[in-house]
N, C-alpha and C positions, 0 to 999 in steps of 0.2 A: 504494499499499499503506499509506502514511504518511499518520496523520489529522493536523488542526491541533490544536497544543497552543497554550494562552497562558500555559503557566508560563515561558517565558524573559522574564526582566525586562528587555528593551531596547525602545528606541523601534520601535514598530510600522514595517515596511517597505513603502512605497507607491509607487505610479509618482511622485506628486507628490514624494516625496522623492528617489528614484532620478534622475529627469530633470536637475536641477542638477549631480549629480556625473558623470553619464554623458555630458552633451551640452556641459557648459563647461570647457574645458580649465582655467582657474584653478582650479576646485574639482576637477576630476579629477585634478590632479595630486597631490592630498591623499588619494585612495583608491588601495589598493595594486593591482597588476595583477590579482592572485589576487582580490581584491574585486570587481573590476569584471567580471573572465570569470565568477565565480560567479553575480554576479547577472545578468548579461547571457543567460547560456549553463544555468542552472539550470532543470530542465523543473518542478522542485518549488517554486520561488518564488511564493507567492501575495500578492497585494496586501493590505494592511493586515491583515496577520496578525501574530500574537507569535511566530512559528515561523521561524526562518531555516534553510534547508537547502541544502547546498552540492553541487557536483557531485563524483564521485570525484576522487581525487588522479591517477589514470591520466588521466581525461579533461582534467584541468587541464595535465597534462603534456603531452599530446597538443596541446593548445591554445597551448602556449608553447615547443611544439617540442622536448621532453625526450622519453627513450626510458622508456614505460611497461613495458619488459619483464619489470622485476622486482616489478611490482605489479600481480599476477593478479587483477583483478577486484575488490580490497574496496573496496566504495561509501564514501563518506563523506558519504550522506545520514543526518542525524540530528536530534534536538532534545535540549535538554540543560534537566531539571527544577531548575534552581539560581535562587536568587534571593542577592542581596549578603548577605555573612555567613552563607550556608547553604549546603548541599552537598545532591546529589541523594541521592534514598533508595537504601538499599543493595538488591540484589534480583541475580538471574539476568539474564543477557544470553546471545543466542544468535545465532549467523552463519548468516543464511540466505541460499537462493537460489531462485527461482522462475520460472515461466511462467505468463502470462495468456493463455490461448487460447481460440478459438472452442470451443463445447460439441462441435460434430461432430470436432474433431481429438482430443479428449481420450483418449479409449478407447486409440487407436493409440500416443499419445506415453506413455500410462502404461504400456502395453505395453510399447514401447522401452526406457522408463527401467528397468522390472522384470528386462528382458535384459541390462542392465548398459550402456546408453548414457549417455553423460555427459550430466547435466542442462543444464549449462553450453551445451554444444554444441546441444543441443534448444533451448534459450532463444535463442542467436542465431538460429537459424534459423526460428523459429515464433513465438516471444513476441512481443506487442503492446503490451509494458510498454516505456518506454525503459530500463531496465536490461537490456534485452536484449543492447545493445552492450557491458556488462559482464559477458556471460554470464549474466544474470540475478540477479547478487548485489545484495543489500540492504543487506549489511554487518551490522554488530552491532548489535542492535535489542534494545528493552526492552519490558515491558509498558506500555501505555498509548500506544505510536508507531502501532500497527499498526491496521487495521479489525477490528471485534471479531472477526468469522467466521475471517478470517486469523490474527490473535493465537491463537484457541484452538487452532487446527488446528497451528499452529507450535510453539506453548508444550507441546503434549502430543504432540507427534510424537517416536518414538524419533530418535536420531542417527543420519544418515545414509539414512533409510527416505523414500522419496519418497509422499507423501500428497496427496489432493486436498481443496479447498474452495472453496465458491461464495461470492461476495461481491457487492455490487450493481454492482459493474464486471466480474464475469464469474468465470469459472472459473479456477482455479489450481492447477498442481502445484507443491510447495514440499518442499525439503530443507533439514534442519537439520544444519550440517557440523559444529558446535561449540559448546561453551557455556562461560561463564566467570562468575566474580562479577561485578557490575556495578561499573563504574569511579567515581570520584567526581570532580567538578569543583566546587570550592569558590571565592568569592569572597573576597581577604583585603584588608583594608583597609590603606592605607598606613603608618599608625602600627603595625601588627600586623608587617610587613615590615620595618620600620625597626627594632623590636627583636630579629627575629632576625638581623638583618646585623650585629648587635654581637656576635654568638656565633661567635668563629672555628669551632666544631665545625658550625654551621649550613652555613658556608661551603665547608666541606670535603666534606659529606654530601649538600647538596641540588643540585638541578640548575635553574641559574637562565639563562632564556632573554629575551634581548631582542630583537624584531621589527621594531624600527623601522630606517629606513634611516640609513645611514652619517653622511651629513650633521647628523641629529636626533642620533644619539649624540656627535657631535662638540660639540654645544652643551649637552647634559646628560646624565648617565649616572651609574649606580649602579654599586658596586664588585660585581664577581664574576658580572656577567653577560655572556654569549656573544652575541655580536650575529649573528641569523640574518635578514636583512632579507626581509620578506614579499615583497617584489618579485623575490626570488631564490630561490622557493618550489622552483621547477623544479630547482635544482642542489642543494639539501639535503634536499628532502622525501622523496625517496627512501631516504635513507642515515640516516633519524631515529633507527632503532632500532639502527643500530650505532654511532651518534656518542653516544647517551644509553640509559641503562637504565631501560626502563617501569615496572621496579617500584619506582623511587625516586621520592619528592615531586619535583615539577618544576613551578617558577614562571615565569611568562609575564607580560612586561612591556611596553606600548607608550607612546604619547604620553597618550590619553585612556580606555584599556581596551577599546576596541573591536575592534582588529586581535588584540591578545593574546586575547581571547575567542575570535575565530575559530579561532586557532592552538590553544588551550587544549582546545576541541571536537573540534578534528581529531586533537590528540593522543589522545585518548579512543578513537577509531576506529583508532589504531594499536596499542593496546594499553598505554597508559600508564595505570597502575593510580589514581594519585591527582594531580591536577593543579590548579594554583592562579592564579587570572587576578588581577593586582593591579588592583583597583578603581580607576578614573580614572586610571590611568597614573601617568607621572611628573609629570605636570602637577599633579594632585592630591597627589602626594608634596612636591613643592617649595612647594606654597602652604600645606599643612596642617602639614607634619613638617619640612622643612628649606629655609629661604628662601634657604639660600646658594646653592642649585641654580637656575640660570637657568630662566625660563618662556620659551616660544616660541609 
């Protein structure tokens, strides 16, 4: 369903980039378990594209042995149209589930859906899309992420009504379950976050998350950040919306800004309205803003 976007300004991910991290233990320990699971198992990752898409939280939890029971099928596949210092364009997002089916099955399945059968149950049984394992959930999507025919049908469909459409890859039954204003992800420069950290009211109101590992935080840290190690995603991921308020501004920090970008994008899929990724991470903060902070 998703088309490739070149709007995400991160290094292109290809086979030559991945192999050193996935095969070399020395390099591999610098990449979080969440990252390796996402790269190895995501069926939507395409070589040499500027778009990174990750498997659902439910799927990640399954792979690391956590319980997915509280996360009923919201997929975390997405792309982010942001650039350093900028924000993603505002707009409308919709929560979509669908089936990709053979044409001969379409009339019967459409009739069953119209009679009240849950589309997610039909997706598990009949859909040919990898999303079938999550009940056909594509998660929150915005315009520009989907195939044109699918996008037109989805964004014009009434809430909860099952509609059909045809794309280059086949026939679909889709249902829009909810809609909301598009969330925003911005990259904030170290100098900007430094100014904010001097304001006591900012420390009281903002939500600050450091996704580095405890041994990294012991070497260098910033005040006010709560440590949520990315390798422990399975323990804190399911509870993120109970520990943090999705309506508040949320800032995410890591070593160089890549792990934090992963988490920032994931937070968007969990309903966080405005998320900031600290560009360059604590390393760039130490180099450009506060040389008293050790680098490692």
